[in-house]
C-alpha positions in Angstrom: 105.6 156.6 102.1 106.0 158.3 98.7 105.6 156.0 95.8 108.5 155.8 93.3 107.1 156.4 89.8 108.9 155.1 86.8 109.5 156.5 84.4 107.6 159.6 85.6 109.8 162.7 86.0 108.4 163.6 89.4 110.1 160.7 91.1 113.5 161.3 89.5 116.2 163.9 89.3 117.6 165.0 85.9 120.9 163.1 86.4 121.8 160.0 88.3 123.3 160.5 91.7 126.7 159.1 92.0 126.8 156.5 94.9 130.1 156.0 96.5 131.7 152.6 97.0 129.9 152.2 100.3 126.5 153.2 99.0 123.5 151.1 100.2 121.9 148.9 97.5 118.8 151.1 97.5 121.0 154.1 96.5 122.3 152.2 93.5 118.7 151.1 92.6 117.5 154.7 93.0 120.1 155.8 90.5 118.7 153.5 87.9 115.3 155.1 88.2 116.6 158.4 86.9 116.4 159.3 83.2 120.2 158.6 82.8 119.8 155.2 84.6 116.7 154.3 82.5 118.5 155.1 79.3 121.5 153.0 80.3 119.2 150.0 81.2 117.5 150.3 77.8 120.9 150.1 76.1 121.8 147.0 78.1 118.5 145.1 77.4 120.1 142.5 75.2 123.7 142.7 76.2 126.0 139.7 76.2 127.5 139.0 79.7 130.6 137.7 77.9 131.2 141.2 76.6 130.7 142.9 80.0 134.2 144.1 80.5 134.5 145.8 77.1 131.0 147.1 77.4 131.7 148.6 80.8 134.8 150.3 79.6 132.9 151.9 76.8 130.0 153.0 78.9 132.3 154.6 81.6 133.3 157.2 79.0 129.8 158.8 79.4 128.6 157.5 82.8 130.0 157.2 86.3 131.6 153.9 87.1 129.2 153.3 89.9 126.1 153.8 87.7 127.6 151.5 85.0 128.3 148.8 87.6 124.7 149.1 89.0 123.2 148.9 85.5 125.2 145.9 84.5 124.3 144.1 87.7 120.6 144.9 87.2 120.8 143.7 83.6 122.2 140.4 84.7 119.5 140.1 87.4 116.8 140.7 84.7 118.3 138.0 82.5 118.2 135.5 85.4 114.7 136.6 86.3 113.3 135.9 82.8 112.9 132.2 83.7 110.5 133.1 86.5 108.7 136.2 85.2 109.0 135.8 81.4 111.4 137.9 79.3 109.0 140.8 78.7 108.1 141.5 82.3 111.6 140.7 83.6 113.2 143.4 81.3 110.9 146.0 82.8 111.2 145.0 86.5 113.7 145.9 89.2 115.4 143.2 91.3 117.8 142.6 94.1 120.0 139.5 94.2 117.9 138.0 97.0 114.7 139.1 95.2 115.6 137.0 92.1 116.6 134.0 94.2 113.5 134.0 96.4 110.8 135.1 94.0 108.0 132.8 93.0 107.7 131.8 89.4 104.8 133.8 87.9 102.8 130.8 86.8 102.8 129.5 90.4 102.1 133.0 91.9 99.1 133.5 89.5 97.7 130.1 90.4 98.0 130.8 94.1 96.6 134.3 93.8 93.3 133.1 92.2 92.8 130.7 95.1 93.8 133.4 97.6 91.3 135.8 96.2 88.4 133.4 96.8 89.4 132.9 100.4 89.9 136.7 101.0 86.7 137.5 99.3 84.8 135.0 101.5 86.4 136.5 104.6 85.4 140.0 103.5 81.8 138.9 102.8 81.6 137.2 106.2 82.8 140.4 108.0 80.4 142.6 106.1 77.5 140.3 107.1 78.5 140.6 110.7 79.0 144.3 110.7 75.4 145.4 111.4 75.4 143.2 114.5 78.4 145.0 115.9 76.9 148.5 115.8 76.5 150.0 119.3 72.8 150.4 120.3 73.4 153.8 121.8 74.3 155.3 118.4 70.8 155.1 117.0 68.7 157.3 119.4 71.4 159.8 120.5 73.3 160.5 117.3 71.9 162.5 114.4 71.5 160.6 111.1 74.8 160.5 109.2 74.9 162.4 106.0 75.5 160.2 102.9 78.4 162.3 101.8 80.4 161.8 105.0 79.3 158.2 105.9 82.2 155.9 106.7 82.0 152.1 106.4 85.5 151.6 107.7 87.5 153.3 110.5 90.4 155.5 109.3 93.7 153.8 109.2 96.0 154.2 112.2 99.7 155.0 111.6 101.8 151.9 111.3 98.9 149.6 110.4 97.4 148.2 107.2 94.9 150.5 105.4 91.3 149.4 105.6 89.9 147.6 102.5 88.0 149.4 99.8 84.5 148.1 99.3 85.4 146.8 95.9 88.4 144.7 96.7 89.3 142.4 99.6 92.4 143.5 101.4 95.4 141.3 101.9 98.7 142.0 103.6 101.8 140.4 102.1 104.5 140.0 104.8 108.1 139.5 103.7 107.1 140.8 100.2 110.6 141.2 98.8 110.6 142.8 95.3 106.8 142.3 95.1 106.4 139.2 92.8 103.7 137.7 94.9 102.1 141.0 95.7 101.9 141.8 92.0 100.1 138.5 91.4 97.6 139.2 94.2 96.9 142.6 92.9 96.4 141.3 89.4 93.9 138.8 90.8 91.7 141.7 92.1 93.0 142.2 95.7 94.1 145.3 97.4 97.5 144.6 98.7 99.8 146.0 101.4 103.3 144.7 100.9 105.6 144.8 103.9 109.3 144.2 104.0 112.2 145.5 106.1 114.7 145.7 103.2 114.7 149.2 101.8 116.1 148.1 98.4 113.4 145.4 98.1 110.7 148.0 99.0 112.0 150.4 96.4 112.0 147.7 93.7 108.5 146.6 94.7 107.2 150.1 94.3 108.9 150.5 90.9 107.6 147.1 89.8 104.0 148.1 90.7 104.4 151.3 88.6 105.6 149.5 85.5 103.4 146.4 85.6 100.0 147.2 87.2 97.3 149.1 85.4 96.4 150.5 88.8 99.6 150.9 90.8 97.5 152.1 93.8 96.2 148.6 94.2 99.6 147.8 95.7 100.9 149.8 98.7 104.5 149.1 99.9 105.5 149.7 103.5 109.1 149.3 104.9 108.6 147.8 108.3 109.4 144.9 110.5 106.9 142.1 109.9 107.2 140.9 113.5 105.7 144.1 114.8 103.6 145.4 111.9 99.9 145.7 112.7 97.9 143.7 110.1 94.5 144.7 111.6 91.8 145.1 109.1 93.3 142.7 106.5 90.9 140.0 105.2 93.8 137.6 104.7 97.6 137.4 105.2 100.2 136.0 102.9 103.7 135.2 104.3 106.8 134.1 102.4 109.4 133.6 105.2 113.1 133.8 104.2 114.4 130.2 103.9 118.0 131.1 103.0 120.9 132.4 105.1 123.9 134.2 103.7 126.1 132.1 106.1 124.3 128.7 106.1 122.6 128.7 102.7 119.3 126.9 102.4 117.4 126.5 105.8 115.6 123.3 106.4 114.2 123.8 109.9 110.9 125.8 109.7 111.5 127.4 113.0 114.8 128.8 111.6 112.8 130.6 108.9 112.7 134.4 109.2 110.1 134.8 110.6 109.7 131.3 112.1 106.9 129.1 111.0 105.2 129.3 114.4 105.0 133.1 114.0 103.5 132.8 110.5 100.9 130.2 111.6 99.8 132.4 114.6 99.6 135.5 112.3 97.4 133.7 109.8 95.2 132.3 112.5 94.8 135.7 114.0 93.7 137.2 110.7 91.3 134.3 110.1 92.5 133.4 106.6 95.6 133.3 104.6 98.5 131.3 103.2 102.2 130.6 104.1 104.8 129.7 101.4 107.1 127.0 102.7 109.8 124.6 101.4 108.4 121.5 99.7 110.5 119.3 101.9 108.6 120.2 105.1 107.9 117.1 107.2 104.2 116.4 107.1 103.9 116.2 110.9 104.8 119.9 111.1 101.7 120.9 109.1 99.0 122.3 111.5 95.8 120.3 111.6 93.7 123.4 110.8 95.7 124.1 107.6 95.6 122.5 104.2 99.0 121.7 102.6 99.4 122.1 98.9 102.4 121.0 96.9 102.7 122.7 93.5 104.8 121.6 90.4 105.3 123.4 87.1 106.1 121.3 84.1 107.0 118.4 86.4 109.4 120.4 88.7 108.2 120.8 92.3 108.3 124.6 93.0 106.9 125.1 96.5 104.4 124.1 99.2 101.7 126.3 100.6 99.9 126.1 103.9 96.3 127.4 103.5 93.9 128.5 106.3 90.3 129.7 106.3 87.4 129.8 108.8 85.8 126.5 109.6 83.3 125.4 107.0 85.1 127.2 104.1 84.4 125.5 100.7 87.7 126.7 99.4 90.1 124.3 101.2 90.2 121.1 103.3 91.7 121.6 106.8 94.2 118.8 107.5 94.1 117.8 103.8 97.0 117.2 101.5 96.8 118.4 97.9 99.0 118.2 94.8 98.5 120.7 92.0 100.2 120.4 88.6 100.8 123.4 86.4 100.3 124.4 83.7 97.2 122.1 83.5 95.9 123.1 86.9 95.0 119.4 87.7 94.6 119.2 91.5 94.5 116.0 93.5 93.2 116.0 97.1 94.2 113.2 99.4 91.6 110.6 100.5 93.5 109.3 103.5 94.4 106.0 101.8 96.9 103.5 103.3 100.1 102.7 101.5 99.5 100.7 98.3 100.4 97.0 98.2 103.5 95.8 96.4 102.6 93.7 93.4 104.5 92.0 90.5 105.7 94.2 87.7 102.9 94.7 85.1 103.1 95.9 81.5 103.1 99.6 82.5 105.2 101.7 84.9 103.8 105.0 86.1 106.1 107.7 87.3 104.1 110.0 89.6 104.6 113.8 89.4 106.9 115.2 92.1 104.1 117.1 93.7 102.1 113.9 94.1 105.1 112.3 95.7 105.8 115.2 98.1 102.1 115.3 99.1 102.2 111.6 99.9 99.4 110.9 97.4 100.9 108.0 95.5 98.3 105.7 97.0 95.5 107.8 95.4 97.2 107.5 92.0 97.7 103.8 92.4 94.0 103.3 93.3 92.9 105.3 90.3 95.1 103.2 88.1 94.2 99.9 89.7 97.9 99.4 90.3 100.4 98.8 93.1 104.0 99.5 94.0 107.1 97.7 92.6 108.7 98.1 96.0 107.4 99.3 99.3 110.0 102.1 99.4 109.9 103.2 95.8 107.3 105.6 94.4 106.8 103.8 91.0 103.3 102.4 90.3 102.9 99.4 88.1 99.6 98.3 86.4 98.4 96.0 83.6 96.3 98.6 81.9 97.0 101.9 80.3 94.7 104.5 81.9 94.8 108.3 81.4 95.9 110.3 84.4 97.4 113.8 84.7 99.2 112.8 87.9 101.7 110.3 86.5 103.6 109.6 83.3 103.2 106.1 81.8 105.9 103.9 80.3 105.6 100.5 78.5 108.1 98.2 80.1 109.7 95.8 77.6 112.5 94.3 79.7 113.3 93.6 83.4 117.0 92.9 84.2 119.0 92.4 87.4 121.5 95.3 87.6 124.3 94.6 85.2 126.1 97.2 83.0 127.2 94.4 80.7 123.7 93.0 80.1 122.2 96.5 79.6 124.9 97.4 77.1 124.3 94.2 75.1 120.5 94.8 75.1 120.8 98.3 73.9 123.2 97.3 71.1 120.8 94.6 70.0 117.8 97.2 70.0 119.9 99.8 68.1 119.4 102.4 70.8 121.2 105.6 70.1 119.3 107.9 72.5 118.9 106.7 76.1 117.0 108.4 79.0 118.2 107.3 82.4 115.9 107.6 85.4 116.7 106.4 88.9 114.9 106.0 92.2 116.4 104.0 94.9 119.8 103.6 93.1 123.2 105.1 93.9 124.3 104.9 90.2 124.8 108.2 88.5 122.8 108.3 85.2 125.4 110.2 83.3 128.1 107.8 84.2 126.0 104.9 83.1 125.1 106.6 79.8 128.8 107.1 79.0 129.5 103.3 79.5 126.8 102.3 77.0 128.5 103.6 73.9 125.2 104.2 72.2 124.7 103.9 68.5 121.5 103.5 66.5 118.2 105.1 65.4 116.0 104.0 68.3 115.4 105.5 71.7 114.7 103.9 75.1 114.3 104.7 78.8 116.0 102.7 81.5 114.9 102.9 85.2 117.5 102.2 87.8 115.5 101.1 90.8 114.5 98.2 93.1 111.8 95.6 92.5 110.8 93.8 95.6 114.0 94.8 97.3 116.4 93.7 94.5 118.5 96.2 92.4 116.8 96.1 89.0 116.9 97.8 85.5 113.6 98.3 83.8 113.8 99.1 80.1 110.9 100.7 78.2 109.6 103.8 76.4 106.9 106.4 77.0 103.5 104.9 76.5 101.8 108.1 75.3 101.9 108.4 71.5 103.9 105.1 71.0 101.2 102.5 71.7 98.3 104.1 69.9 98.8 102.3 66.7 100.2 99.0 68.0 98.1 98.1 71.0 96.2 94.9 70.4 
């Protein structure tokens, strides 16, 4: 397929085509790739959505209504995408509404791409080591010696299948690639990528994004095709990001209702020998195949995704059947040790709040063991301990007060402590933090944190403050 080059003139006409009201999304996006569309997008770079009506009225004096509508919609998508891709890249990229919603945050995609490269490179090396053993014996005596100038190390690509890898870069196929966010990260990590998606508008956006963001756009090839029938032969590894949202039902929780289903993705990665599948972080652990490693990833404390990893047996790059929690931006990664649930123990001086990725990965026991702590309740993922120990996997708090749940008692305590800023956290409580905060009528120069939870089964309020930076000068 021809590559859309932006802003090169050979991929555009001199004026934007005027799509009619029933034009496909790719026609509207194509109009934005013309010189007229590019100039309009540049004018809208910092526009205020609150002024959209007045701005549209003014712009329609010089441009078609359809082009103005497409440009305003794209400008809004770019503003929304800034949180995932950063404002600089987002203002240069091209998006579809679904593409913004389903794209991976760049920090997460870059982390995943580094790990993916190691797995794909190992798979490439293994195949190259096996290649001499696969040469037919009859080629040596009967065939003349091949000339160096015409020698081929890989068979030519067949129509409808992934191109063979170059010797320099492992080759990966990104199925369900969307607007190309993950494919871009894989290419930046040093992989040669074939991005496959059925949506023509998403494919157009992915090509344009490769042109504006990659030093070597040829490292990313975009193919519009059905991922269910696309031939991935020759790829060293596969990446799949199945659609987990439906226009009618919203978010999809059943992995077999993904598009494509999880079972298809698992079989495809197994067939390739290596790869990864992006899934929702709430996937039940029993649905993770035994020959895959599951990794839960958080960024600044928010759980962003889970990934199922697969590689040949004996690979040093992952642990089949393992559970891992990775915290960004630090990159701290905790692999499960198969520990039983921690014991419940009396509340100690410190309360540790595990990162969401640790909780999703069911690794609270590993954190509790490292802290020489236990749970405050068998159903609550708070760890308590008597000592303050550094850990990247949980945030420590000094607990100053333990109260049975009572709005009146909490209000009196906070008034006595002159608390004017209150952080409310809850786990195992039906009380809404904002409603509780309103009832406190806070006033004062101090701050505090209250945990609405259960201790040994009883509704409890724990009052304290972050241990980091507070206790350094007062610990005795």
